VOPAGU-2260 file (C-alpha; in pm, 1 decimal, decimal comma):
REM VOPAGU-2260
SITE   aa  ch    i         X         Y         Z
SITE  MET   A    0   10543,2   12789,8   10367,8
SITE  SER   A    1   10800,5   12652,1   10126,6
SITE  LYS   A    2   10704,9   12682,5    9761,4
SITE  HIS   A    3   10981,4   12471,2    9610,8
SITE  LEU   A    4   11037,8   12148,2    9794,4
SITE  PRO   A    5   11303,9   11891,5    9707,8
SITE  HIS   A    6   11168,1   11573,6    9560,9
SITE  PRO   A    7   11455,7   11393,1    9388,6
SITE  THR   A    8   11360,5   11137,1    9128,1
SITE  PRO   A    9   11525,1   10796,4    9174,6
SITE  SER   A   10   11719,7   10659,8    8880,4
SITE  VAL   A   11   11549,7   10320,6    8908,5
SITE  ILE   A   12   11244,9   10182,9    9090,6
SITE  VAL   A   13   11108,2    9836,8    9167,0
SITE  CYS   A   14   10743,4    9733,3    9147,3
SITE  PRO   A   15   10634,6    9645,6    9503,2
SITE  GLY   A   16   10385,8    9391,6    9370,9
SITE  CYS   A   17   10610,3    9170,9    9158,2
SITE  SER   A   18   10968,7    9305,9    9198,8
SITE  LEU   A   19   10999,7    9404,8    8833,1
SITE  LEU   A   20   11275,5    9661,5    8773,7
SITE  LEU   A   21   11137,5    9979,7    8611,5
SITE  GLN   A   22   11244,1   10321,3    8494,5
SITE  PRO   A   23   11085,0   10608,8    8689,0
SITE  PRO   A   24   10780,5   10732,4    8496,4
SITE  GLU   A   25   10746,9   11090,3    8379,2
SITE  LEU   A   26   10381,3   11173,6    8414,1
SITE  ASP   A   27   10168,6   11465,7    8306,2
SITE  SER   A   28    9856,0   11582,2    8485,7
SITE  GLY   A   29    9600,5   11303,9    8523,1
SITE  GLN   A   30    9831,7   11024,7    8407,4
SITE  VAL   A   31    9883,4   10696,3    8593,1
SITE  ALA   A   32   10181,9   10462,8    8567,5
SITE  GLN   A   33   10119,1   10088,6    8604,7
SITE  CYS   A   34   10354,9    9793,6    8620,4
SITE  PRO   A   35   10349,0    9621,7    8279,2
SITE  ARG   A   36   10371,6    9277,4    8442,5
SITE  CYS   A   37   10129,0    9275,8    8739,1
SITE  ALA   A   38    9928,0    9595,9    8670,7
SITE  GLU   A   39   10019,7    9741,6    9012,2
SITE  GLU   A   40    9976,3   10119,1    9022,2
SITE  ILE   A   41   10327,5   10262,9    9049,6
SITE  HIS   A   42   10252,0   10632,9    9054,1
SITE  ARG   A   43    9963,4   10869,7    8988,9
SITE  HIS   A   44   10028,3   11234,3    8908,9
SITE  LYS   A   45    9877,5   11468,0    9168,9
SITE  ARG   A   46    9846,8   11845,7    9156,1
SITE  HIS   A   47    9935,4   12039,9    9470,7
SITE  PRO   A   48    9937,8   11731,4    9695,6
SITE  LEU   A   49   10074,7   11911,6   10000,4
SITE  GLN   A   50    9830,7   12200,3    9991,8
SITE  MET   A   51    9533,7   11974,7    9914,3
SITE  GLY   A   52    9627,6   11720,0   10179,4
SITE  LEU   A   53    9679,6   11990,5   10439,5
SITE  ALA   A   54    9350,8   12171,1   10367,9
SITE  LEU   A   55    9138,5   11856,1   10345,7
SITE  SER   A   56    9281,9   11689,4   10656,6
SITE  LEU   A   57    9224,1   12010,2   10853,1
SITE  THR   A   58    8865,4   12025,4   10726,4
SITE  GLY   A   59    8811,7   11660,9   10820,6
SITE  LEU   A   60    8939,3   11722,6   11173,6
SITE  ALA   A   61    8704,9   12018,0   11207,2
SITE  LEU   A   62    8408,4   11796,9   11111,9
SITE  TYR   A   63    8518,9   11500,4   11323,7
SITE  PRO   A   64    8378,7   11605,8   11667,4
SITE  ALA   A   65    8034,4   11693,0   11532,7
SITE  ALA   A   66    8017,2   11380,4   11313,3
SITE  ASN   A   67    8085,8   11151,3   11608,1
SITE  LEU   A   68    7924,2   11329,8   11901,9
SITE  LEU   A   69    7607,5   11479,3   11751,8
SITE  PRO   A   70    7306,2   11248,7   11701,1
SITE  LEU   A   71    7297,3   11085,1   11359,0
SITE  LEU   A   72    6933,8   10979,3   11345,9
SITE  SER   A   73    6613,4   11002,2   11547,1
SITE  PHE   A   74    6348,6   10727,9   11555,4
SITE  SER   A   75    5987,7   10787,9   11664,8
SITE  VAL   A   76    5730,1   10514,8   11735,6
SITE  LEU   A   77    5390,5   10580,4   11904,1
SITE  GLY   A   78    5515,9   10894,7   12073,9
SITE  MET   A   79    5843,8   10739,5   12189,9
SITE  HIS   A   80    6163,9   10897,5   12058,6
SITE  THR   A   81    6521,5   10774,5   12045,7
SITE  HIS   A   82    6837,8   10920,1   11898,2
SITE  SER   A   83    7203,1   10824,2   11904,3
SITE  SER   A   84    7547,2   10931,9   11788,2
SITE  ILE   A   85    7837,0   10714,7   11677,5
SITE  PHE   A   86    8000,7   10759,2   12017,2
SITE  GLN   A   87    7681,4   10661,8   12199,8
SITE  SER   A   88    7638,5   10357,0   11974,9
SITE  CYS   A   89    7983,8   10231,4   12072,5
SITE  LEU   A   90    7910,3   10288,5   12441,0
SITE  HIS   A   91    7583,0   10096,1   12406,8
SITE  MET   A   92    7769,2    9792,3   12272,6
SITE  PHE   A   93    7993,5    9795,7   12580,1
SITE  ALA   A   94    7695,5    9841,3   12811,3
SITE  SER   A   95    7515,7    9543,3   12653,1
SITE  GLY   A   96    7814,7    9314,0   12706,7
SITE  GLN   A   97    7941,6    9309,7   12348,1
SITE  PHE   A   98    8290,0    9422,1   12452,6
SITE  PHE   A   99    8492,1    9282,5   12161,5
SITE  VAL   A  100    8250,7    9400,2   11891,5
SITE  GLY   A  101    8218,7    9739,6   12059,9
SITE  PHE   A  102    8596,8    9770,5   12082,2
SITE  ILE   A  103    8644,0    9696,0   11710,9
SITE  VAL   A  104    8363,9    9935,6   11612,3
SITE  ALA   A  105    8516,2   10209,5   11829,5
SITE  LEU   A  106    8859,2   10156,1   11675,7
SITE  THR   A  107    8739,3   10159,3   11314,8
SITE  THR   A  108    8489,1   10446,3   11343,7
SITE  LEU   A  109    8636,8   10669,0   11616,7
SITE  LEU   A  110    9005,7   10615,8   11688,5
SITE  PHE   A  111    9153,7   10519,3   11350,5
SITE  PRO   A  112    8975,6   10791,9   11145,3
SITE  LEU   A  113    9095,1   11051,0   11396,7
SITE  ALA   A  114    9450,1   10914,2   11386,2
SITE  LEU   A  115    9445,5   10903,4   11005,3
SITE  LEU   A  116    9350,6   11268,5   10967,4
SITE  SER   A  117    9583,3   11381,1   11247,9
SITE  VAL   A  118    9883,2   11200,6   11099,1
SITE  LEU   A  119    9809,5   11336,0   10751,4
SITE  LEU   A  120    9780,9   11689,5   10889,4
SITE  LEU   A  121   10114,7   11662,8   11074,0
SITE  VAL   A  122   10295,7   11512,5   10773,6
SITE  THR   A  123   10169,3   11763,5   10517,6
SITE  LEU   A  124   10223,6   12055,1   10756,2
SITE  ALA   A  125   10582,7   11947,1   10826,0
SITE  LEU   A  126   10667,9   11890,1   10460,0
SITE  ALA   A  127   10502,4   12213,1   10347,2
SITE  SER   A  128   10711,2   12407,1   10600,2
SITE  GLY   A  129   11031,9   12233,5   10490,3
SITE  ARG   A  130   11073,6   12032,6   10813,1
SITE  ARG   A  131   11216,2   11682,4   10801,4
SITE  TRP   A  132   11194,5   11556,0   11156,1
SITE  SER   A  133   11330,5   11207,7   11226,1
SITE  TRP   A  134   10990,3   11078,0   11340,9
SITE  LEU   A  135   10806,9   11201,7   11031,8
SITE  PRO   A  136   10869,6   10892,5   10810,8
SITE  VAL   A  137   10756,5   10660,7   11091,6
SITE  LEU   A  138   10438,6   10864,5   11123,8
SITE  PHE   A  139   10375,5   10849,6   10748,5
SITE  ARG   A  140   10434,6   10474,0   10748,9
SITE  TRP   A  141   10156,9   10434,1   11003,9
SITE  TYR   A  142    9931,3   10651,2   10789,2
SITE  HIS   A  143    9932,6   10383,4   10518,0
SITE  HIS   A  144    9830,1   10113,4   10765,2
SITE  LEU   A  145    9554,7   10331,4   10911,2
SITE  GLY   A  146    9400,6   10382,2   10567,9
SITE  GLU   A  147    9245,4   10036,0   10545,9
SITE  TRP   A  148    9121,9   10034,1   10907,4
SITE  ALA   A  149    8951,7   10375,1   10917,9
SITE  MET   A  150    8599,5   10282,0   10805,2
SITE  THR   A  151    8383,7   10592,7   10818,4
SITE  ASP   A  152    8281,7   10533,7   10455,9
SITE  VAL   A  153    8156,7   10183,4   10539,6
SITE  LEU   A  154    7978,1   10326,1   10842,1
SITE  LEU   A  155    7799,5   10585,0   10626,0
SITE  VAL   A  156    7660,0   10309,3   10404,3
SITE  GLY   A  157    7554,4   10130,3   10722,8
SITE  VAL   A  158    7366,3   10442,4   10833,9
SITE  LEU   A  159    7181,0   10454,7   10500,5
SITE  ILE   A  160    7085,6   10087,1   10532,4
SITE  THR   A  161    6962,8   10150,9   10888,0
SITE  ILE   A  162    6742,0   10433,1   10762,4
SITE  ILE   A  163    6584,8   10212,2   10495,1
SITE  LYS   A  164    6540,4    9918,4   10733,3
SITE  MET   A  165    6363,2   10124,5   11000,8
SITE  SER   A  166    6160,3   10346,8   10768,1
SITE  HIS   A  167    5885,2   10080,6   10755,2
SITE  THR   A  168    5837,6   10068,7   11133,9
SITE  ALA   A  169    5937,2   10412,3   11264,8
SITE  ALA   A  170    5949,9   10777,8   11165,9
SITE  VAL   A  171    6315,7   10849,6   11085,5
SITE  SER   A  172    6468,8   11197,0   11109,8
SITE  LEU   A  173    6816,0   11301,2   10998,1
SITE  ASN   A  174    7012,3   11498,1   11256,2
SITE  GLY   A  175    7319,4   11720,1   11235,3
SITE  GLY   A  176    7560,6   11435,0   11298,8
SITE  PHE   A  177    7450,6   11264,0   10977,3
SITE  PHE   A  178    7537,0   11560,5   10756,7
SITE  CYS   A  179    7867,8   11611,5   10937,7
SITE  LEU   A  180    7945,0   11240,6   10882,8
SITE  VAL   A  181    7879,2   11281,1   10508,8
SITE  GLY   A  182    8120,5   11575,0   10504,0
SITE  LEU   A  183    8378,5   11380,5   10704,9
SITE  VAL   A  184    8363,9   11083,5   10467,3
SITE  LEU   A  185    8395,3   11303,7   10158,3
SITE  THR   A  186    8686,0   11510,1   10293,1
SITE  THR   A  187    8871,1   11201,2   10422,6
SITE  ALA   A  188    8838,9   11025,9   10086,1
SITE  ALA   A  189    8944,8   11341,2    9903,0
SITE  ALA   A  190    9246,4   11388,0   10131,5
SITE  GLN   A  191    9362,0   11028,7   10080,1
SITE  SER   A  192    9334,0   11058,1    9702,7
SITE  ALA   A  193    9495,6   11404,4    9687,2
SITE  ILE   A  194    9833,3   11322,8    9842,5
SITE  ASP   A  195   10134,5   11188,2    9651,6
SITE  PRO   A  196   10305,6   10917,1    9864,7
SITE  PRO   A  197   10611,1   10854,8    9638,7
SITE  ARG   A  198   10685,0   11227,9    9632,1
SITE  PHE   A  199   10634,1   11258,1   10006,9
SITE  TRP   A  200   10874,3   10968,5   10070,7
SITE  ALA   A  201   11132,0   11129,6    9843,9
SITE  MET   A  202   11105,6   11452,4   10041,8
SITE  MET   A  203   11172,0   11265,5   10365,8
SITE  ASP   A  204   11472,9   11074,1   10233,7
SITE  LYS   A  205   11788,2   11198,9   10402,7
SITE  GLU   A  206   12028,2   10940,1   10257,3
SITE  PRO   A  207   12098,7   10955,2    9881,3
SITE  ALA   A  208   12102,4   10627,4    9694,5
SITE  PRO   A  209   12449,0   10477,9    9628,3
SITE  ALA   A  210   12586,7   10553,1    9282,9
SITE  ASP   A  211   12616,5   10184,5    9194,9
SITE  LEU   A  212   12262,2   10095,1    9309,7
SITE  PRO   A  213   12104,1   10102,4    8959,2
SITE  ALA   A  214   12365,2    9857,5    8832,2
SITE  LYS   A  215   12314,7    9629,5    9133,0
SITE  ALA   A  216   11938,4    9649,0    9097,5
SITE  ALA   A  217   11961,8    9553,1    8731,3
SITE  SER   A  218   12136,8    9231,5    8833,8
SITE  GLY   A  219   11880,6    9161,0    9106,6
SITE  ASP   A  220   12120,5    9259,1    9385,3
SITE  TYR   A  221   11884,0    9481,1    9585,7
SITE  LEU   A  222   11655,2    9495,8    9889,3
SITE  LEU   A  223   11318,4    9673,7    9885,7
SITE  CYS   A  224   11141,5    9813,7   10191,0
SITE  HIS   A  225   10785,4    9686,2   10169,5
SITE  ASP   A  226   10640,8    9992,4   10344,1
SITE  CYS   A  227   10808,2   10298,9   10190,3
SITE  HIS   A  228   10949,8   10119,6    9882,2
SITE  LYS   A  229   11301,9   10250,5    9937,7
SITE  LEU   A  230   11554,5   10062,9    9726,0
SITE  LEU   A  231   11868,1    9947,0    9907,0
SITE  PRO   A  232   12172,2    9733,4    9821,3
SITE  ALA   A  233   12128,0    9366,5    9903,9
SITE  ASP   A  234   12421,4    9378,2   10145,1
SITE  TYR   A  235   12274,7    9669,5   10341,5
SITE  LEU   A  236   12182,9    9452,4   10639,2
SITE  GLU   A  237   12537,5    9321,5   10673,4
SITE  SER   A  238   12723,7    9640,2   10589,8
SITE  SER   A  239   12518,2    9868,0   10816,1
SITE  GLY   A  240   12455,4    9623,4   11097,2
SITE  GLN   A  241   12093,4    9742,3   11107,4
SITE  HIS   A  242   11775,7    9551,9   11031,4
SITE  ARG   A  243   11544,2    9845,8   10972,3
SITE  CYS   A  244   11480,9   10073,3   10677,1
SITE  PRO   A  245   11692,3   10391,3   10713,1
SITE  ARG   A  246   11398,7   10598,9   10588,9
SITE  CYS   A  247   11079,2   10466,5   10754,7
SITE  GLY   A  248   11213,5   10238,7   11027,4
SITE  HIS   A  249   11029,4    9925,4   10913,2
SITE  SER   A  250   11205,1    9591,6   10953,9
SITE  LEU   A  251   11380,7    9481,6   10635,2
SITE  HIS   A  252   11341,3    9136,8   10481,0
SITE  PRO   A  253   11369,7    9015,5   10121,0
SITE  ARG   A  254   11011,3    8891,5   10164,8
SITE  LYS   A  255   10760,8    8913,1   10449,2
SITE  GLN   A  256   10866,8    8666,8   10715,3
SITE  ASP   A  257   10658,0    8346,8   10741,9
SITE  SER   A  258   10411,3    8500,2   10500,0
SITE  LEU   A  259   10259,6    8175,2   10373,0
SITE  ALA   A  260   10231,7    8011,2   10715,7
SITE  ARG   A  261   10066,0    8313,8   10874,2
SITE  THR   A  262    9828,5    8359,4   10581,5
SITE  TRP   A  263    9722,9    7993,2   10593,5
SITE  ALA   A  264    9669,4    8009,6   10971,0
SITE  LEU   A  265    9452,8    8320,7   10948,0
SITE  LEU   A  266    9253,4    8176,8   10658,0
SITE  LEU   A  267    9181,3    7856,1   10850,1
SITE  THR   A  268    9070,5    8070,5   11144,3
SITE  ALA   A  269    8831,8    8257,0   10915,3
SITE  VAL   A  270    8691,2    7927,6   10779,7
SITE  VAL   A  271    8629,0    7794,6   11131,5
SITE  LEU   A  272    8456,3    8117,5   11236,9
SITE  THR   A  273    8245,5    8135,4   10918,8
SITE  LEU   A  274    8017,0    7848,5   11024,2
SITE  PRO   A  275    7889,0    7998,7   11352,6
SITE  ALA   A  276    7889,8    8345,7   11194,4
SITE  ASN   A  277    7634,8    8232,3   10935,5
SITE  LEU   A  278    7440,7    7965,5   11125,2
SITE  LEU   A  279    7392,9    8138,1   11460,5
SITE  PRO   A  280    7161,6    8440,5   11502,8
SITE  ILE   A  281    7334,3    8774,0   11456,6
SITE  MET   A  282    7052,7    8998,2   11584,5
SITE  GLU   A  283    6767,2    8961,8   11833,8
SITE  VAL   A  284    6447,1    9167,5   11815,1
SITE  ASP   A  285    6199,5    9174,2   12104,2
SITE  TYR   A  286    5840,3    9258,9   12011,2
SITE  PHE   A  287    5624,8    9305,0   12323,3
SITE  GLY   A  288    5864,2    9088,5   12520,5
SITE  VAL   A  289    5872,4    8804,8   12263,8
SITE  PRO   A  290    6228,0    8752,6   12129,3
SITE  GLU   A  291    6283,4    8683,9   11761,2
SITE  ARG   A  292    6633,3    8597,2   11643,9
SITE  SER   A  293    6759,7    8628,7   11287,2
SITE  THR   A  294    7070,6    8514,7   11102,6
SITE  ILE   A  295    7255,0    8707,9   10831,4
SITE  MET   A  296    7048,0    8535,6   10561,7
SITE  ASP   A  297    6724,9    8613,2   10747,6
SITE  GLY   A  298    6810,4    8982,7   10732,7
SITE  ILE   A  299    6883,7    8961,6   10360,9
SITE  ILE   A  300    6556,3    8778,2   10294,5
SITE  TYR   A  301    6370,1    9045,6   10495,5
SITE  PHE   A  302    6490,2    9322,0   10262,3
SITE  PHE   A  303    6394,3    9121,1    9953,4
SITE  LYS   A  304    6046,1    9056,6   10093,4
SITE  GLU   A  305    6004,4    9427,7   10169,3
SITE  GLY   A  306    6098,1    9511,4    9810,6
SITE  SER   A  307    6432,2    9670,6    9901,9
SITE  TYR   A  308    6622,2    9458,8    9650,5
SITE  GLY   A  309    6916,8    9696,9    9621,5
SITE  ILE   A  310    6981,5    9703,9    9997,7
SITE  GLY   A  311    6934,2    9327,4   10024,5
SITE  LEU   A  312    7183,1    9277,7    9744,2
SITE  VAL   A  313    7436,9    9513,0    9906,1
SITE  ILE   A  314    7417,7    9323,9   10237,4
SITE  PHE   A  315    7434,2    8987,6   10058,7
SITE  ILE   A  316    7746,6    9093,9    9870,7
SITE  ALA   A  317    7917,8    9252,8   10172,9
SITE  SER   A  318    7825,0    8989,7   10432,7
SITE  VAL   A  319    7820,4    8666,1   10232,2
SITE  LEU   A  320    7994,0    8696,7    9896,2
SITE  VAL   A  321    8284,8    8919,4   10001,2
SITE  PRO   A  322    8406,0    8696,4   10290,9
SITE  LEU   A  323    8361,2    8388,4   10072,1
SITE  PHE   A  324    8544,6    8551,0    9781,5
SITE  LYS   A  325    8832,7    8656,0   10006,8
SITE  ILE   A  326    8875,7    8305,5   10147,0
SITE  VAL   A  327    8846,4    8125,3    9813,5
SITE  GLY   A  328    9062,6    8381,9    9633,1
SITE  LEU   A  329    9345,5    8363,0    9886,9
SITE  VAL   A  330    9331,0    7982,8    9885,9
SITE  ILE   A  331    9370,4    7982,8    9506,1
SITE  ILE   A  332    9665,8    8221,5    9531,7
SITE  LEU   A  333    9834,2    8017,8    9805,2
SITE  LEU   A  334    9786,5    7692,0    9615,1
SITE  SER   A  335    9928,3    7862,1    9306,4
SITE  ILE   A  336   10247,7    7936,2    9501,6
SITE  HIS   A  337   10279,0    7591,1    9656,0
SITE  CYS   A  338   10216,1    7420,0    9322,0
SITE  ARG   A  339   10417,7    7683,1    9129,9
SITE  TRP   A  340   10148,9    7743,1    8872,2
SITE  GLN   A  341   10266,5    7984,7    8604,1
SITE  SER   A  342    9931,7    8064,5    8443,2
SITE  TRP   A  343    9717,0    8371,0    8507,1
SITE  LEU   A  344    9975,1    8535,4    8733,9
SITE  ARG   A  345    9872,0    8886,3    8635,2
SITE  HIS   A  346    9507,1    8807,9    8705,0
SITE  LYS   A  347    9590,2    8652,4    9041,1
SITE  ALA   A  348    9788,2    8960,9    9138,2
SITE  MET   A  349    9494,1    9181,1    9041,0
SITE  MET   A  350    9257,7    8953,2    9235,1
SITE  PHE   A  351    9474,6    8989,4    9545,3
SITE  ARG   A  352    9466,3    9368,6    9524,8
SITE  PHE   A  353    9087,6    9350,5    9486,5
SITE  ILE   A  354    9070,0    9129,9    9797,6
SITE  GLU   A  355    9270,5    9391,7    9988,4
SITE  LEU   A  356    9038,3    9665,8    9862,4
SITE  ILE   A  357    8703,7    9505,7    9951,3
SITE  GLY   A  358    8802,5    9335,1   10277,0
SITE  ARG   A  359    8690,5    9619,4   10501,8
SITE  TRP   A  360    8339,9    9633,6   10352,6
SITE  SER   A  361    8242,0    9312,2   10529,7
SITE  MET   A  362    8210,7    9523,6   10847,1
SITE  LEU   A  363    7891,1    9670,5   10701,9
SITE  ASP   A  364    7658,3    9428,2   10882,8
SITE  ILE   A  365    7831,7    9488,4   11216,4
SITE  PHE   A  366    7789,2    9864,5   11180,6
SITE  VAL   A  367    7419,3    9826,4   11098,1
SITE  ILE   A  368    7365,4    9609,3   11405,0
SITE  THR   A  369    7557,7    9855,6   11624,1
SITE  LEU   A  370    7338,0   10143,9   11508,2
SITE  LEU   A  371    7014,2    9947,5   11545,0
SITE  CYS   A  372    7103,1    9828,6   11893,9
SITE  SER   A  373    7150,9   10187,7   12003,5
SITE  LEU   A  374    6859,6   10347,3   11818,0
SITE  ALA   A  375    6581,8   10086,9   11828,1
SITE  GLN   A  376    6526,7   10092,3   12205,6
SITE  PHE   A  377    6154,1   10139,5   12266,9
SITE  GLY   A  378    6118,9    9955,2   12595,3
SITE  PHE   A  379    5848,3    9686,6   12606,8
SITE  LEU   A  380    5731,7    9777,2   12257,3
SITE  SER   A  381    6047,9    9680,0   12072,2
SITE  THR   A  382    6421,1    9646,8   12136,6
SITE  ILE   A  383    6708,5    9521,7   11921,9
SITE  SER   A  384    7027,7    9363,0   12054,0
SITE  ALA   A  385    7329,5    9188,8   11906,7
SITE  ALA   A  386    7332,0    8807,8   11911,1
SITE  PRO   A  387    7631,1    8564,2   11932,6
SITE  ALA   A  388    7701,6    8554,3   11557,7
SITE  SER   A  389    7810,7    8919,1   11563,1
SITE  LEU   A  390    8122,3    8817,1   11757,1
SITE  TYR   A  391    8209,2    8537,7   11513,9
SITE  PHE   A  392    8137,7    8749,7   11208,2
SITE  THR   A  393    8367,8    9024,5   11336,0
SITE  GLY   A  394    8632,8    8755,0   11379,1
SITE  VAL   A  395    8586,4    8645,3   11016,2
SITE  VAL   A  396    8632,9    9001,9   10891,3
SITE  LEU   A  397    8945,5    9058,9   11100,0
SITE  SER   A  398    9099,0    8720,1   11011,9
SITE  THR   A  399    9058,9    8771,5   10637,9
SITE  MET   A  400    9192,2    9127,5   10655,0
SITE  PHE   A  401    9496,6    9017,7   10855,4
SITE  ALA   A  402    9547,0    8725,7   10615,0
SITE  ALA   A  403    9562,1    8963,9   10318,3
SITE  HIS   A  404    9797,1    9191,4   10511,4
SITE  SER   A  405   10027,2    8898,6   10597,7
SITE  PHE   A  406   10055,8    8777,0   10239,4
SITE  ASP   A  407   10345,1    8892,3   10021,6
SITE  PRO   A  408   10225,5    8908,9    9656,8
SITE  ARG   A  409   10584,1    8891,5    9528,8
SITE  LEU   A  410   10585,2    8522,9    9625,2
SITE  LEU   A  411   10355,8    8455,1    9329,6
SITE  TRP   A  412   10625,8    8563,8    9087,1
SITE  ASP   A  413   10904,9    8402,0    9287,7
SITE  ALA   A  414   10731,6    8064,2    9270,7
SITE  ALA   A  415   10668,4    8093,8    8897,1
SITE  ALA   A  416   11030,8    8193,6    8831,7
SITE  ALA   A  417   11163,5    7904,3    9043,2
SITE  LYS   A  418   10985,8    7650,7    8822,2
SITE  ARG   A  419   11148,8    7774,9    8504,3
């Protein structure tokens, strides 16, 4: 394993959040560099990122099979026992006809976490051994996209809520899968925070920057890859005849194409889906053959009545306030661009990053329903199944997440500069 790996420091960098030209920071242990204009995190000093990333991703992969295949919980009611794993919960959603919801749950709890850890293991292993294969940057680019869609941490909170919800009606036992899931969540989070993406990208860079690039960048004559943040001359597309980043392979554009139109379309989709998601029942409970349907608010009210104020508040925030905040926040940002408002730009940029951060947590209610549908199957005594609103609510979550992904935050600063 290579001890001294090349990681050249660029002579100039550009903030990916607002396009401000910056000098590369020199950081000591524990220090973080932020953009002085939009407060975007530019770089965070990490110690032994390759070794830590390699060890933690390998540990996560070792825990993955047990966390997903072993039973998480066991429920017991009047001598009847049920148990289920994450994999079995996904299969139950398919068997009950909830194909779309089951597919999304399987992607976010099974496939994407596995892909995230596998990609991180391959990248850190290749870099630590001094290999720079041509497909490595493409793989690392996909790692960044997988990060927001791998939701084992959200699922773990959903498991805890399921335990509290069912503890009043059934005897709940923790099984081996639960403890393996806790370990998987901790190691995955630690692995993601341990790596050093700017340093990794520098190690993969095979083409040195042109000597005159700092001077061109100072005059605004540059092109920035939005995925790997490689700085290129503005005439790169014409001079090279290529339309993709030479480092990561992502398509190059001064700004994300049709960003505003796509963001508006996805936001309107989320607004349309929000009404049935909140008004229709999201879960159906059969007690002795008598069905009882409940909406999202009914579930929240249930926890407050039972005295579980903390859990009720968590579900209210994740299922009601977060989707509403994402929609309203993005609308404010989009209107700010169209009207070229120059005030509170820094705060709007920070709000957008917060919207990106919390978007995935709206899946919490869907995970709770998926677990309950699989675990609370006691025949004639009591059964739980997903109701129509689960489909619409999943659509709201996906629409808002895709809307945030489609938006280019640099447009905020472009619009403000154009008005001057």
